C-alpha positions in Angstrom: -33.3 -0.2 -231.4 -32.9 3.3 -232.3 -34.6 4.6 -235.3 -33.0 7.2 -237.7 -34.6 10.2 -238.7 -34.8 10.8 -242.6 -33.4 14.0 -244.0 -30.7 16.3 -242.9 -32.6 17.9 -240.1 -35.9 19.3 -238.7 -36.8 22.1 -241.9 -40.3 22.7 -242.8 -41.6 21.6 -246.1 -40.1 23.3 -249.3 -41.8 26.5 -249.7 -43.7 26.9 -246.3 -43.2 30.6 -245.0 -43.2 31.9 -241.3 -45.8 34.4 -240.6 -44.3 37.8 -240.3 -43.0 38.6 -236.8 -43.3 35.2 -235.4 -39.7 34.0 -234.2 -38.4 31.0 -235.8 -37.5 28.1 -233.0 -33.8 27.2 -233.7 -33.7 23.1 -233.2 -31.7 22.1 -230.3 -28.0 21.2 -231.0 -27.4 17.8 -231.0 -25.3 16.6 -228.0 -21.6 15.6 -229.1 -19.8 13.3 -227.0 -16.3 14.3 -226.6 -13.6 12.3 -227.7 -12.1 10.4 -224.3 -15.0 11.2 -222.1 -16.1 8.9 -219.5 -18.9 6.9 -221.2 -20.3 6.6 -217.6 -21.1 10.5 -218.1 -23.1 9.6 -221.3 -26.7 9.1 -220.9 -27.7 9.9 -224.5 -28.6 7.2 -227.0 -26.8 7.4 -230.2 -27.8 7.9 -234.0 -25.2 6.0 -236.0 -24.5 5.2 -239.7 -26.0 1.8 -240.6 -23.0 -0.2 -240.7 -22.4 0.6 -236.9 -25.8 -0.6 -236.2 -25.2 -3.8 -238.2 -21.8 -4.2 -236.3 -23.5 -3.9 -232.9 -26.2 -6.4 -233.8 -23.8 -9.1 -234.9 -21.8 -8.3 -231.7 -24.5 -8.3 -229.2 -26.1 -11.1 -230.8 -22.8 -13.1 -230.1 -22.8 -12.0 -226.5 -26.3 -13.1 -226.0 -25.8 -16.5 -227.5 -22.5 -17.1 -225.8 -24.0 -15.8 -222.3 -26.8 -18.8 -222.7 -24.2 -21.4 -223.7 -22.1 -20.6 -220.4 -18.2 -21.0 -220.3 -17.9 -22.8 -224.0 -17.8 -19.4 -225.6 -16.4 -17.4 -222.9 -13.5 -15.9 -224.8 -15.5 -15.2 -227.8 -18.2 -13.5 -225.8 -15.7 -11.1 -223.9 -13.6 -10.5 -227.2 -17.0 -9.0 -228.5 -17.5 -7.0 -225.4 -14.2 -5.5 -225.8 -15.0 -4.6 -229.3 -18.1 -3.2 -228.6 -16.8 -1.0 -225.5 -13.6 -0.1 -227.3 -15.2 1.3 -230.5 -15.6 5.0 -231.0 -18.2 6.0 -229.9 -18.8 2.7 -228.0 -21.6 0.6 -230.0 -23.3 -0.1 -226.5 -24.9 3.6 -226.5 -27.1 2.4 -229.5 -29.2 0.6 -226.7 -27.8 1.5 -223.4 -27.0 5.0 -221.9 -24.1 3.7 -220.0 -21.2 0.8 -219.6 -22.9 -0.2 -216.3 -26.0 -0.5 -218.1 -24.8 -2.7 -220.8 -22.8 -4.8 -218.3 -26.0 -5.4 -216.1 -28.4 -5.9 -219.0 -26.4 -8.0 -221.4 -24.0 -9.7 -218.9 -25.4 -9.5 -215.6 -22.0 -8.6 -214.3 -20.5 -5.3 -212.6 -18.6 -3.0 -215.0 -15.5 -3.7 -213.0 -15.3 -7.2 -213.5 -16.3 -7.0 -217.1 -13.4 -4.6 -217.8 -10.8 -7.3 -216.2 -12.4 -10.3 -218.3 -12.3 -8.3 -221.5 -8.2 -7.7 -221.1 -7.9 -11.5 -220.1 -9.8 -12.4 -223.3 -7.8 -10.1 -225.4 -4.6 -11.1 -224.3 -4.6 -14.7 -223.9 -6.0 -17.7 -225.8 -9.1 -20.2 -224.9 -6.3 -22.9 -224.1 -4.4 -20.4 -221.9 -7.7 -19.7 -220.1 -8.2 -23.4 -219.4 -4.6 -24.2 -218.3 -3.9 -21.2 -215.9 -7.6 -20.3 -215.3 -8.9 -16.8 -215.4 -8.5 -15.5 -212.3 -4.8 -16.1 -212.3 -4.3 -14.5 -215.8 -6.1 -11.6 -214.6 -3.7 -11.3 -211.8 -0.7 -11.8 -214.2 -2.0 -8.9 -216.3 -1.9 -6.6 -213.1 1.6 -8.2 -212.2 3.2 -7.2 -215.5 1.8 -3.7 -215.6 3.0 -3.0 -212.1 6.5 -3.9 -213.5 6.3 -2.2 -216.6 4.8 0.9 -214.8 2.2 1.4 -217.7 -1.1 -0.2 -218.9 -0.4 -3.1 -221.5 -1.9 -2.6 -224.8 -1.5 -4.9 -227.9 -0.1 -8.1 -227.0 0.8 -9.6 -223.7 4.6 -9.1 -223.5 5.9 -12.2 -221.5 5.7 -16.1 -222.0 3.5 -17.2 -219.5 5.9 -20.4 -219.0 8.9 -18.3 -218.3 7.1 -16.1 -215.6 8.6 -16.8 -212.1 6.5 -15.6 -209.1 8.3 -14.6 -205.5 6.1 -16.4 -202.9 6.2 -16.8 -198.8 5.2 -20.5 -198.1 5.9 -21.9 -194.5 8.1 -19.1 -193.6 10.1 -19.4 -196.8 10.5 -17.2 -199.7 10.8 -19.0 -203.0 9.9 -18.4 -206.6 7.6 -20.7 -208.3 6.2 -20.8 -212.0 3.2 -18.8 -212.7 1.1 -21.8 -212.7 1.8 -23.0 -209.4 1.0 -19.5 -208.0 -2.5 -18.5 -206.8 -4.0 -15.1 -207.8 -3.4 -13.9 -204.1 0.3 -14.7 -204.3 0.7 -12.8 -207.8 -1.1 -9.9 -206.4 1.5 -10.0 -203.4 4.5 -10.0 -205.2 5.8 -6.4 -205.4 8.2 -5.3 -207.9 12.0 -4.9 -206.6 12.6 -1.5 -205.4 15.8 0.5 -206.5 19.0 -0.8 -204.8 17.3 -3.9 -203.6 19.5 -7.1 -204.3 18.5 -9.5 -207.1 16.5 -12.4 -206.1 18.1 -15.6 -205.8 17.0 -19.3 -205.5 17.7 -21.6 -202.6 21.6 -22.7 -203.2 22.2 -26.5 -203.9 23.4 -26.7 -200.3 20.1 -25.6 -198.8 18.0 -27.9 -201.0 20.4 -30.9 -200.0 20.0 -30.2 -196.4 16.4 -30.0 -196.5 16.2 -33.3 -198.4 18.5 -35.1 -195.7 16.8 -33.2 -192.7 13.2 -34.3 -194.0 14.3 -38.1 -193.6 14.5 -37.5 -189.8 11.3 -37.0 -188.1 12.9 -34.9 -185.2 14.7 -32.6 -187.9 11.9 -32.0 -190.2 11.8 -28.2 -189.0 15.4 -27.6 -189.3 16.4 -24.7 -191.9 19.5 -24.3 -193.6 20.8 -21.1 -194.9 24.0 -20.8 -197.2 25.5 -17.3 -197.1 29.1 -16.2 -198.7 30.6 -19.8 -198.5 29.1 -20.5 -195.0 26.1 -22.9 -194.0 24.1 -22.4 -190.9 21.2 -24.5 -189.5 18.3 -23.2 -187.2 15.7 -25.2 -185.4 17.8 -28.2 -184.2 16.0 -29.7 -181.1 18.3 -29.7 -178.0 17.5 -33.5 -177.6 18.2 -34.5 -181.3 22.0 -33.8 -181.2 23.1 -37.4 -181.9 20.4 -37.5 -184.8 21.5 -34.0 -186.2 25.0 -35.3 -186.2 24.1 -38.4 -188.4 22.0 -36.2 -190.6 25.2 -34.0 -191.5 27.4 -36.9 -192.4 24.6 -37.7 -195.0 24.8 -34.4 -196.7 26.5 -34.4 -200.0 28.9 -31.4 -198.9 31.0 -31.6 -202.3 29.8 -28.6 -204.5 31.3 -30.5 -207.4 
């Protein structure tokens, strides 16, 4: 812990005189951390008011206890880390010269990962973290920021249960709930560019045809596409014509 020097500075005792002709050496100016400066460039430990030291001790104590207990206090631990790092000036500078040093010493993690987990802990509840998993929530934050074209601050702007992700599985593009998408699929879902058509879900006839085709082993790989009132099939084996004709009769074509 950094100790505080008493008094306002390095002045001599009251009444002491400097020998005539001797130059008085000025104390070096205290280095100030510019607001908004990168904490990685700061290698000075800070002297802060007592209330900040008290807060630092409380938060870093929670972090150390939570780290020993494992995942049960994960959310509280990273919320505390976020408060430490986002304080102005950062509270970790009382004991650590950089954010990287703080992450390594107190968390045993790389700084880039810690920044990601801080955001997940801030935006989501422990229940969300258990249900959706931390890596998926981290990917959803990036997904939302790509669409908003800005960093998210405050509260996460979307309801998790309402989010649908465009994925490609078995050569087919489809939309699935966020809970069913992997972090890799979420990262791969790029925002729609200007002028691109709106995403559409599978047509009723596409789903109905797929249901019927799967009933016949020879037709399991047949694909159905509905466009502008017309239906087309691909992948029909040449030797399965009679089975295909039978399957067509089983499709409920009536859209009503």
